[in-house]
C-alpha positions as CSV (number, residue, x, y, z in Angstrom):
1,M,77.0,57.6,122.7
2,K,74.1,56.8,125.0
3,Y,73.6,57.6,128.6
4,M,71.5,56.1,131.4
5,I,69.2,58.8,132.7
6,R,68.1,57.9,136.1
7,V,64.8,59.7,136.5
8,I,63.6,58.8,133.0
9,S,64.7,55.2,133.4
10,I,62.7,55.0,136.7
11,A,59.6,56.3,135.0
12,L,59.8,53.9,132.0
13,L,60.8,50.8,133.9
14,C,57.9,48.9,132.3
15,I,59.9,49.0,129.0
16,A,63.1,47.4,130.2
17,A,64.8,46.7,133.5
18,M,67.8,48.9,132.7
19,P,66.9,51.3,129.9
20,V,69.4,53.5,128.3
21,F,68.5,56.9,126.8
22,S,69.9,59.4,124.4
23,Q,70.8,63.1,125.1
24,S,67.5,64.2,123.6
25,E,65.5,62.1,126.0
26,H,67.5,63.6,128.9
27,D,65.8,66.9,128.1
28,A,62.3,65.4,128.5
29,L,60.1,66.9,131.2
30,L,58.1,65.2,133.9
31,I,55.5,66.8,136.1
32,C,55.4,66.1,139.8
33,G,52.3,66.7,141.9
34,H,53.4,68.1,145.3
35,R,51.7,66.1,148.1
36,G,49.7,64.4,145.3
37,G,48.4,67.8,144.2
38,F,46.8,70.7,146.0
39,Y,43.0,70.8,145.1
40,N,40.4,72.5,147.3
41,L,38.0,69.5,147.3
42,L,40.7,66.8,147.7
43,P,42.8,66.2,150.8
44,E,46.5,66.6,150.3
45,N,48.6,63.3,150.4
46,S,45.5,61.3,149.7
47,L,44.9,58.5,147.3
48,T,42.0,60.5,145.8
49,A,44.3,63.4,145.0
50,I,46.9,61.0,143.6
51,R,44.4,59.3,141.4
52,Y,43.0,62.6,140.2
53,T,46.5,63.8,139.3
54,V,47.5,60.6,137.6
55,G,44.2,60.4,135.7
56,N,44.2,64.0,134.4
57,C,47.8,65.0,134.0
58,A,48.5,65.8,130.3
59,L,52.1,64.7,130.5
60,K,52.9,61.0,131.2
61,P,54.3,59.3,133.1
62,V,53.3,61.2,136.2
63,V,55.5,61.8,139.3
64,V,53.8,62.2,142.7
65,E,55.5,63.6,145.8
66,V,54.4,62.2,149.1
67,D,55.5,62.5,152.7
68,V,56.2,59.4,154.8
69,R,55.9,59.1,158.6
70,K,55.8,56.1,161.0
71,S,53.1,55.4,163.7
72,K,53.6,54.2,167.2
73,D,53.0,50.7,166.0
74,G,55.6,51.0,163.3
75,T,53.4,51.3,160.2
76,L,54.3,53.8,157.5
77,Y,51.7,56.4,156.6
78,I,51.5,59.3,154.2
79,L,51.3,62.5,156.2
80,H,53.1,65.8,155.9
81,D,52.8,67.2,159.5
82,E,54.2,65.6,162.7
83,A,50.6,65.8,164.0
84,V,47.4,64.7,162.5
85,D,45.5,67.8,163.7
86,R,45.6,70.0,160.5
87,T,44.7,67.3,158.0
88,T,42.4,65.0,159.9
89,N,39.6,65.1,162.5
90,G,42.0,63.7,165.1
91,N,44.8,65.1,167.2
92,G,48.3,64.1,168.3
93,N,51.7,63.4,167.0
94,I,51.7,60.4,164.6
95,T,54.7,58.8,166.4
96,T,52.5,58.5,169.6
97,L,49.3,57.2,167.8
98,T,48.3,53.6,167.3
99,D,47.3,52.2,163.9
100,A,43.8,51.6,165.2
101,Y,43.4,55.3,166.0
102,I,45.0,56.5,162.8
103,N,42.8,54.2,160.7
104,S,39.7,55.6,162.5
105,L,40.5,59.2,161.3
106,K,39.2,61.0,158.2
107,L,41.1,63.4,156.1
108,K,40.1,67.1,155.7
109,T,40.5,69.3,152.7
110,S,42.6,72.5,152.8
111,S,39.4,74.4,153.6
112,G,38.7,72.1,156.6
113,M,35.9,70.1,155.0
114,L,35.8,66.6,156.4
115,T,35.9,63.7,153.8
116,D,35.3,60.0,154.0
117,E,38.9,59.2,153.1
118,S,41.4,57.7,155.6
119,V,45.0,58.4,156.1
120,P,46.7,56.3,153.4
121,A,49.2,53.7,154.4
122,F,52.5,53.9,152.4
123,R,51.9,50.3,151.4
124,D,48.7,51.2,149.6
125,V,50.3,54.1,147.8
126,L,53.1,51.8,146.6
127,M,50.6,49.3,145.4
128,Y,48.7,52.0,143.4
129,A,51.9,53.5,142.0
130,K,53.1,50.1,140.8
131,S,49.8,49.3,139.1
132,N,49.6,52.6,137.3
133,N,53.2,53.4,136.2
134,V,53.6,56.2,138.7
135,V,56.9,57.5,139.9
136,L,57.0,58.3,143.6
137,M,59.1,61.1,145.1
138,L,59.5,60.3,148.7
139,D,59.9,63.0,151.4
140,V,60.7,60.9,154.4
141,K,60.2,63.1,157.5
142,D,62.1,61.2,160.2
143,D,65.0,58.8,160.4
144,I,63.0,55.9,159.2
145,W,64.8,55.3,155.9
146,K,65.5,51.7,156.6
147,D,61.8,51.0,157.0
148,V,60.9,53.0,153.9
149,I,63.5,51.3,151.7
150,S,62.5,47.9,153.0
151,L,58.9,48.4,152.0
152,V,59.9,49.9,148.6
153,D,62.0,46.8,147.9
154,E,59.1,44.6,149.0
155,Y,57.0,46.0,146.2
156,D,60.0,46.0,143.8
157,M,59.6,49.8,143.4
158,A,63.1,51.0,143.9
159,R,63.6,51.9,140.3
160,K,60.4,53.9,140.3
161,C,61.1,56.0,143.4
162,I,63.1,59.2,144.0
163,A,64.3,59.7,147.6
164,L,64.5,63.4,148.6
165,T,67.5,64.2,150.8
166,F,68.5,67.6,151.9
167,N,71.9,67.1,153.6
168,P,74.9,64.9,152.6
169,A,74.7,62.6,155.7
170,V,71.2,61.5,154.7
171,T,72.2,61.3,151.0
172,A,75.0,58.9,152.0
173,K,72.6,56.9,154.3
174,V,70.0,56.3,151.6
175,Y,72.7,55.1,149.2
176,S,74.0,52.7,151.8
177,L,70.5,51.2,152.0
178,S,69.9,51.1,148.3
179,N,72.2,51.4,145.3
180,V,69.2,51.3,143.0
181,I,66.8,54.1,144.1
182,A,67.3,57.5,142.7
183,I,68.6,60.0,145.3
184,S,67.9,63.7,145.2
185,F,70.5,65.9,146.8
186,L,70.2,69.7,147.5
187,A,72.4,71.5,145.0
188,K,73.2,74.9,146.5
189,D,76.6,75.8,145.1
190,V,79.8,74.2,143.8
191,E,81.0,73.6,147.4
192,S,77.9,71.6,148.2
193,W,78.3,69.6,145.0
194,N,81.9,68.8,146.0
195,V,80.7,67.3,149.3
196,I,78.2,65.1,147.4
197,Q,80.9,63.9,145.0
198,K,83.0,62.7,148.0
199,I,80.3,60.2,148.8
200,N,81.1,58.5,145.5
201,I,77.5,57.9,144.4
202,P,77.3,57.1,140.7
203,H,75.8,59.9,138.7
204,D,73.1,57.4,137.5
205,N,71.8,57.3,141.0
206,L,71.7,61.1,141.5
207,V,69.0,63.7,140.9
208,A,69.8,67.4,141.7
209,Y,67.3,69.5,143.6
210,V,67.9,73.1,142.7
211,T,66.4,76.4,143.9
212,S,66.4,80.0,142.8
213,A,69.5,80.5,144.9
214,T,71.5,77.7,143.1
215,D,74.5,78.9,141.2
216,V,74.0,78.9,137.4
217,S,77.5,77.5,137.1
218,L,76.5,74.5,139.2
219,I,73.3,73.9,137.1
220,N,75.4,73.9,134.0
221,I,77.9,71.4,135.5
222,I,75.1,69.1,136.6
223,H,73.4,69.3,133.2
224,Q,76.6,68.5,131.4
225,L,77.0,65.4,133.6
226,K,73.6,64.2,132.4
227,I,72.3,64.3,136.0
228,S,68.5,65.0,136.0
229,I,67.4,68.3,137.7
230,I,64.3,69.0,139.7
231,A,62.8,72.2,141.2
232,D,59.6,73.2,143.0
233,A,57.3,76.0,141.7
234,S,55.8,76.2,145.3
235,E,52.6,78.1,144.2
236,S,50.9,77.7,147.6
237,M,53.9,79.2,149.4
238,R,55.0,81.8,146.9
239,N,52.1,82.8,144.7
240,K,49.0,82.8,147.1
241,A,48.0,79.3,145.9
242,M,47.5,80.4,142.3
243,L,48.9,79.3,139.0
244,Y,51.7,81.2,137.5
245,S,51.6,82.1,133.8
246,V,52.8,79.6,131.2
247,E,55.7,81.9,130.5
248,F,56.8,81.7,134.1
249,Y,56.9,77.9,134.0
250,R,58.6,77.7,130.7
251,S,61.2,80.2,131.8
252,M,61.8,78.3,135.0
253,I,62.2,75.0,133.1
254,Q,64.6,76.6,130.6
255,K,66.8,78.5,133.1
256,M,67.1,75.6,135.5
257,K,67.4,73.0,132.8
258,L,64.7,71.0,134.5
259,N,63.8,67.4,134.0
260,I,61.2,67.3,136.7
261,L,59.0,70.3,137.7
262,I,57.3,69.9,141.1
263,T,54.0,71.9,141.3
264,D,51.0,72.1,143.5
265,F,48.8,72.0,140.4
266,P,50.2,69.2,138.2
267,V,47.0,68.8,136.0
268,E,46.8,72.5,135.2
269,V,50.5,73.0,134.7
270,S,50.8,70.0,132.4
271,K,48.0,71.4,130.2
272,L,49.5,74.9,130.2
273,L,52.9,73.5,129.0
274,Q,51.2,71.7,126.1
275,Q,49.9,75.0,124.7
276,K,51.7,76.3,121.6
């Protein structure tokens, strides 16, 4: 018997419109670059960081996580913070800023070095991802899902996007806007899983986001249902912005039965995992 594995089918859309995969392929691992990848000389959430990750990651296809916000003029941009202060040479909350002002700004690296790169529009990231077989993991920061899904559909990218949601109300809202896009839900315990099940979203549309606090019993249930599982290594937050050992990553992947590993250092982690 074969199963449709949502995350893998998104990544391999170029092969067929509705691919079907075996159990062995369900165990495949994809690497996701958090905010495009955290590199000292490259701004986070930038096209340069995304290109670097995609071009150098040892495991293909590549998944890239980006944060989406909307300007005062209604344009969608890639930006993590509410304000542009930390990551650009400007200031102010993006919801109060015009496109003209945002487009005049330049991105900074994590060390504060100013670059020549502009704040990327979500449209430009979608165009790049579509042309380079990149899967986008979307962390949408405000209630702008209708705008986001509309633009994703405009570029025919719904099958190559994963929508991050962290509460059942948002999970249900995203599914009401698209029955095609993969939807990640926060899997905390069996009770939280029961709430998600009541929304009646097909398992093919679901991706489980697990943490170190997620019950092992729930991970086993999700894995048995052939729902893909993702988790974040969060090196910048938990390990002083340094790589863990290869043993750490392999143990994390095995214990959590991961299909997608989110990391701040996708290039390095992908190469570590290829070591024998």
